N, C-alpha and C positions, 0 to 999 in steps of 0.2 A: 695183377697188382703186386708190386714189390713189397716185401716184408722188411721193415726196419728193425734194428736191434732195440732192446729195451732202453728207455731213457737213461741217460747218464752212464752208459756203459760204452765199451770200445770194441771195434773189430781190429784184429791184428793181422794185416796183410804181411807178406814175407818181409818187407822193408821195416815195418813197425815191429815185427817179431824179432828181427835181428837187433833192433835197438833195445827191446826189452831184455833179450838174452845178454846183451852187452852190459846193461845195468846190473842184472842179476849176477853175471860173472864177476863184476867188480865187488859185489857184496860177498859172494862165496869166497873170493880170494882173500879179502880182508879178514873174514871170520876164521878161515882155516889157518891163515898165517899166524894167528894169535892163539891157536889151539882150541878153538870152539868146535864142538861136535854138532852135526846136523840132526834135526829131529822134525817130526811132522805129526799131525793129528787129523781127525775127521773134519770135513768141511761142514758137517751137521753136528751140533751139540744140543744137549737138553737146554731148554729155555731157562730152567732153574739155575744152571751154572752161571749164566750171565746176570741173573737177578741177584744171586748171592754176592757177586763181586760189586755190582753197580747199583742195585736197588730196582724197584719196580719201574722206574722211569726209563730204564734201558729198553723196555719193550717197544716204545715208540720210535726207537732209533735203529731197529734191526728188522730183518725179514724173518718173522716167525711163522711156522706152519703147523698144522695139526697132522700128526702122522697117522698111519692106519692102525696103530696101536693106541695105547692110552697116554703116551708121553707127548708133551708139546716140545717141538724141536725148533731150532733157529739156525739159519745160515750164519757162520761165524763172522762177527764184525771185527774181531781182534783175536790175538793168539794167547795173550797172557792167562786168561782163565783155563784154556786147555793145558798150557804149561803147568799151571798150579795143580790141576787135577791129576796130571800124569806124575808129577813129582810126589804128591801126597800118596799116590798108590804104591810107590816103591821107595818112600822117603828113607826108611831105615837101612836100605841096602845100597843106596847110591853113594859112590865115593865123593868126598868133598875136596876141593870146590867143584860145583857143577857148572860147567861152562857150555851152554847150548846156544845154537842159533837156528833160525828157520826162515824160509822165504815162502810165502803162501798167498793165496787169493782170498780176499776179504770182501764182504758186502755189507753196506750200511744203508738204511732207508733214510736218505738225506736229499734235500733239494740241491741239485747240481749247481755248481758255481766254479769260478776259476780256482783251480787247485783242489777241487773236491768233486768226486764222482761217487756213484753208488757201488761201483766195483773197482777194485784196485789191488795191486800187489804190494806186500809189505815185508820188510826185513826186520826181524826181531833178534836181538842179542841180549842174553841174560847171564848173570853170574849169581849163583845161590850158594849159601853156606859160608860166606866171608863177611866178617865184621869189619867196620872201619871203611875208610875212603879209598883204599887201594882198588877195590872192585869197581867203585864208581869211576875212578880214573881209567880203569881198563876198558869199560864199555864205551866211554866217551872217546878214548883213543882209537878204538876199532871203528866207531862211526866216522871219525875223521879220515881214517885210512881208506874206508870205502869210498868216500867222496874224492879223495886224492887219486884213487885208482881210475876215476872217471875224468881226471884232468882239472878238477876244481882246486882252488887254493884259498888262502886266507883273504885274498882280494875279492872272493866270491861269497864266502860263507863264514859265519861266526857261531860259536857255541856260547849261549847266554845262560849263566849259572846262578842259582840261588839255593836256599835251603828252607824247606817247609818247617823242619824242626827248629831252625834258628828263628824264623818268623813267629812261630808259636811261643817260643821263650820270650821274645821281645814283647809280644802282645800281652802275655801274662805279666811281664815286668812293668808294662804300662797300666796294669790294673784292669785289663779287659778280659772278661770271662770267656772261657774256651767255647762256650756255646755260640758265640758270635764270630768265631774265627772263620768258619766256612763262608759266611756272608761277606766278610772282609776280603777273603781270597777271591771270591767271585767278582767283586768290584775291581780288585787289583789286576785281575786277568784281562780286564778291558782297557788298561792304561794305554796300550799301543794303538787302540782303535778310536779313542775318544779324547777330546781336549781336556785339559786339567780342570777347568771349571765344571765340566760335566761329571768328571770323576768325583770331585768334591761333593757335588749334589747327591751322588749315589751313596757315598760314604755317610752323608748326613741322614739318609733315609734308613740306615741300619738300626738306628735307635741308640747310638752311643751317647754316654754323658759328654758334656762339652769338653772336659779336660781330656777324655779318652779320644774324642774326635780330633782334637788338635794334635795329639801324639801320633795317631794313625796317619794323618796328613804329612806330618814331619817325617815319619818312617818311610813312606812310599815316595818321598822326594829325594831320597839319598841316591847317590850315583857311584859310591865306592865303598870298599870294605873298611877303609880308614875312617870315613864318615860314620859308618855303621858302628864301628868299635867305639868311637867317641860318644855316640848316642847311648850305647849300652852302658858306658861308664857314667854318663850323666844321669841315667836312670838307676845307677848303682845296682845293676842286675848281673850277678855272677853267672847264672845259667846262660844268659845271652852271650856273655863274653866267651864262655866255653864253646858255644856253637859257632861263633864267629871264627874262633881259632880252628875249629874243624873244617870250616869252609876254606880257610887259608891253606890248610894242609892239602886239601884237594887241588887247589891251584898249584901248589908246590909239586905235587906228584905229576900233574899234567905237564909241568915244565920239564921234569925229569924224563918224561916220555916224548919230549920234543914238540908238544902241542900248545905251548903257551901263547903263540901268536894268534891262535884261533879263539882263545877263551877270554870271556869278560864277565864281570859281575853285573847282574841285572835284577834289581829288587822287584821288578814287576813280573818275573817268571815264577808262577805259583802252580801251574798245571791244574786243570779243572777237576781231575779225578781225586776223590777224597782219600784213596788208599795210599797216596804217597806219604812217606814218613821222614824223609831226610833231604839230601841234595836232590834238586830237580834241574832240568835243563831243556832248552829248545835250541834247535839248529835253524838259524835264519839267514836269508840272503842279505848281504851287506847293504844293498840298496834299499832294503825294507819294502820291496814291492810285492812280495809273495807271502802266502801263508807259510807256517812253519814247515820246514822240510822234514824234520824229525824231532823227537823229543822223548824224554823218559825221566827216570830217577829211581830213588830207593823206595821199596815197598815191603818193609820187614814184617808186616802183619798179615799178608795175604794167605800164607799157608795155613795159618790158624783159622781164617775165615772159611777156607775150603775144607776144614775138618782135619787138618794135619797138625804136626808139631811146629812150634815157633822156629823160623828159619830166616836169617837175614837174606835179602835179595835186592837186586837192582838190575835195570836193563833199559832198553829203548826200542822204539819202533820208528821205521822210516818208510814212507810210502813212495811209490814210483810216479805219482801224478805231478805234484809240485816239483819234485826233483827233475822230472822230464821237462817241465817248463823252463827251469833254470838252465838246464843243459842246452836247450834250444836257443835261449837268449845269449848264451856264451858261445854258440856255434860249435859245440862239442858233440861229436857223434862217432860211432864205431868206424874203424878203418874198413875200407871196402876190399883191400887186398887180403889174400890168404884164405878165401872161402873155399877154393878148390885148388888141388894140385894140378890136375890135368882136365882139359876139355878136349874130347876126341871128335874129329870131324870126318865123316865118310865122304869120299870124293865120288865113289861109284856104288850104286845100289847093290850090286852082286857081292860086294865085300862087307856088307853089314854083318854076316855071321862071323867073319874074321875080326871085325871091330868089336863085337860083343865078347869074343874070347879075350881080346886085349883089355877090355873094360874089367872083366872078371879077374884077370891076372893082376892088374894094377891095384884093384880094390883089395885083393887078398894080400898084397904086399903092404897094405895099410895106408894107401894113398886115397885121397878124396877125389873121386873121378865122376864126371858127368859127360854126356855125349849128345849129339844131335841125332835124332832118329832116322833122318833121311838125307840124301845129298841135297846140296843147295849152292847158292852163289858163294864162292870161296871167301871173298872179301867181307860179305855180310856175316858169314859164320865166324870168321876171325874176330870181327867186331863183337859178335855175341859172346865169344870166349873171353874177350877183354872185359865185357860188361859183367860177366859172372865173377870176376875177381880171380880167375884161374892164373896160375903161374906159367903153365905150359899149354900150348895148343898142339895136338898131335893129329896130323893129316894122314889118312890111310887111303891109298888108291891113286895117288898121283903118279907121275912118270917114274919116280924112284921105286914104286911097287913093281913095275914091269921089268925093271933092271935087276931084280933079285929079291922080291918080297921084303922091301925096305919101307920104312915110314919116315916122315919128316916131322921133327920136333922143333917148334918155335918157342923160344923163351920170350914171353910177352912183356917182360920188364926190360931186358937188354936188346930185344928184337933180333937176336942172333938165331941162326938155324943150324941144326945138325941132322944128318941122315944116319939111321941105325937099323940093323936087321930087326924084322918083326918078331922073331923068336929069341932075340938076344937081350942083353941088359940095356935098359934105357936110362939108367941113372946119370 
């Protein structure tokens, strides 16, 4: 009986692995080009770490295990709690700003569906120790760079931006007590999934007074910052106007970074996690057919929650599952060329020892070299060399060998051939 992998996980055969490495390579390149430093943590953390960030309800959403000791452990469902734990441990000695990124394997106990699996790889980018919107603009810019590295453009993806702090100020200005804000955000988070009349019914169930309910409906029907500013003026709420200006500043900074064509205001972006404290954003496909490709925002209170000192912070996470679906739809994939420099083919079995010497020498020179372990049909082996993506095929043991220990090198791109001494330079 064959054994299948666990539900909602994936096997990565070489072709799928090459695709995953291509995605991760684009993420690494975007991060390092902006000066972010790589970090990592254990795939197992204490269950308490996740409870402290997200509450007891998180237990139902992750894989928790009883260790052989006294601690309850969990397979990490996200990286931000580990980041916070590590920052708090050395908080006083770390130079500011802290610009870190990581790419890691995560597991969540969820029902699999399109764009969501129980195991996935996620890219996290965070800036800590920086007040104001410059850091928010930086992480959003890097996220876009990572997508552009994969061939995506503003015709494929958009960054939808809002501000939790601004929404809170507006709701307070509308006379709605802060205790109800979480419930309002939860309904607003469903706006893209339900028709307007259903959203209105959900708002009505929160228990808002009639005047407050009308204002909430008006607020979440806005489509631009200009409309938002007009509403704040109408409600004569100075705190809201300040927050609208802060969000405008973020859009201006993103324009200076050359990312304005990707970014748009979206009043419905609230992000479900309660720890967000300022600007929040989600990266969505332009057609609106997929789950969010990535998302994040500002979380200035997390270090205190984890037992550290107050520290401003913002960042995002981007998974490989939905992104992979989008890349498939756009017919974007890693180039097949350049996987190998040389593919060496033995023509005669007795020359395999000489072939292995050549393999060792070429690898020592820093070239990527593979070979076929036994003689075979020349045309089939040349096709095999082409399929590997090699630039050159080197044949050892043909008629040129008998005329003075020479080998034939075929350039698989230009289809030109040269004959060189076996012991000489082959560049």
